[in-house]
N, C-alpha and C positions, 0 to 999 in steps of 0.2 A: 504494500500500500504506500509506503514511504517513497519507493522508487517511482511509482506512478505520479505521486504528488510532485516530486522533483522534476519529472519529465514534463509535466504540464506547466511548470514554472519557467521552462526554457523558452528562449525566443523561437519564433516560427522557423527561422532559417536553421537553427540548431536541430529542431525537431525534424525538419525535412532531411537534413544530413544523416541523422540517426536512422530515419525510415529508409533512406536510400541505401545506407550501408547494410541494414537488415535485409532489404529486398535483394541486393546484389549477393549477399551471403547465401540466401535461400536459393537464388538462381544458380549460383556456382555449385552448391551441394547437389542439387537435382541434375544439373548439367553434367556433372562428373559421374553420375550414376551411382551415387553412394547408397541411395535406397530406391533404386528403380529396378525393374525386371527387364531391362532392355535386351538382355541376351536371350530371353524367351522368344522363340520364333514360332508363332502360331498364326496361321492365316484365318482369323476369326470370321471372315466372309464365307469360308468353306467349312471349317471345323468348328462345330458348335457343341457337340455332345461327346461325352466320354463314359465308357464303362470300365471300371477297375475291378478286376476279378480278385478273389482271395488268393494271396500268395501262400501256396501249400508248402509244407515242409516234407521234402522227399530225401533229406539227408539221412545218413546212417544213424547218427545221434540226433535226437529231436529235443530241442529246448521248447517246451510247450508255450512259452510266452512269445517266442520270436515271430511266428507267422501272424497271429492276430495284431500284434503291436506294429510290425512292419507294414502290414496292409493298412491299418488305421493311419499311420504316419504318412504313407504315400498319398492316401486319400486327402488328408488334411493339407499336405503340401500343394497338391494340385488345386484344391479348392481355394487356397489362399493366394496362390501365385498366378492363377490363370482365370479366365472368364468362362471356362467350359462348364456346361451343365452336366451333372452326373445323371446317369440313367442305368437301368439294369437290362436294357435291350441289347441283344447281340448285334443289332444293326446300327449301333452308335457310330458316329463319325470316326472315333478313335477307340480301340479296344486294347486294354492292357491286361495281360495275364502273366503269371510267372510262378516259379517255385524255387525254394531253397534247395540247392543241389549239393552243397557241402557245408558241413559244420563240424570241424574236427580240430583236435588238439595235437600239437607236436612240440618237440624241444627246439628252441631257437638259439639258446646260448648255454655253453657248458663251462663251468669253472674247473678248478683243479681236480675235484673228485666227484662233482655232481652237476646236474642241470641247474642253471641260475635263472633262465628265462624260458617260459613256455609261450607258445603262440596259438591263438585261436584263429582259424581260417574260416571265413564265411563267404560262400559263393551263392549268387542268385542268378537264375536264368530268366530273362524277361522276353516276352513276345509282344511287340507293339504293332497293331494292325490298323492302318489308315484305310477305312472303307471307302473314302471319297476317291483317293488316288489308286486304290487297289494294291497298296504296297505293304509289305510286312517286314519288320526289322526285328531280328532275333539277336540278342547279345547277352553276354555274361558280365556280371560285376563281381569281383572277388577282392577282398581286403583281408589283411592280417592285423590282429590285435594282440600285442605282446603283454604278458603279465608275469609276475614273479612266480618262480617255480615253488615257492613256499606256500602258494595258494592252491587249493584244489580247483578243479574246473568249475564246480558249483559256486565256490567263493568268487572266482574271477568273473563268472557270468553275472553275478549280482552287481559288481562294480562296472562291468564293461557293456552291459546290455543297452543302456541309453546311448552310448557312443556308437555301438554297432548299428542300432536303428537309425540314428541321425546320419551317419556316414553312408550307409547303404541307400537310404532314401534320397540323399543329395546326389549320389552317383547315378542312381536310376533316373531321377528327375532331369538332371543335366544331360544325360544321354538322349532322352526322349525329346526334350523341349529346347535345348540350347544348341548353339552353333559351335560346339566344342569338338 
């Protein structure tokens, strides 16, 4: 409140200068793409609807939280970053399906007498079908997540799951919607 009172007591020319500086700052920030989705490349005149299928878990080891959380996060990311309308129809303009193909633990680092770092590898196979252009894109996203060998896989999962979900979601989204 005190700031507003001080601002109102300034001369008109000083208020104009402050306003112009704020306007230029806002223009600069949006022009640099700091919080824009300008890398998302969707032709909204053609692509209007999307169906996002459940990401099944077909890996040998199944983390029961991974499939539903990954599916939900992908749906939320697409809803918040695009103007596409979700539908359950198979004739949607864009259809996304996939499955978790690998979820495995291995040793990544060995000390003098024992393992020091373990690695969780997560791979997801995605099929993106553009029903407007009749094109299908199949791709795999695979990432490694290292954790201390002092932890069991279940302990590591508890601390890594949010990072796994976020990373895999971003990779899948960027592959489908960005010019990367």
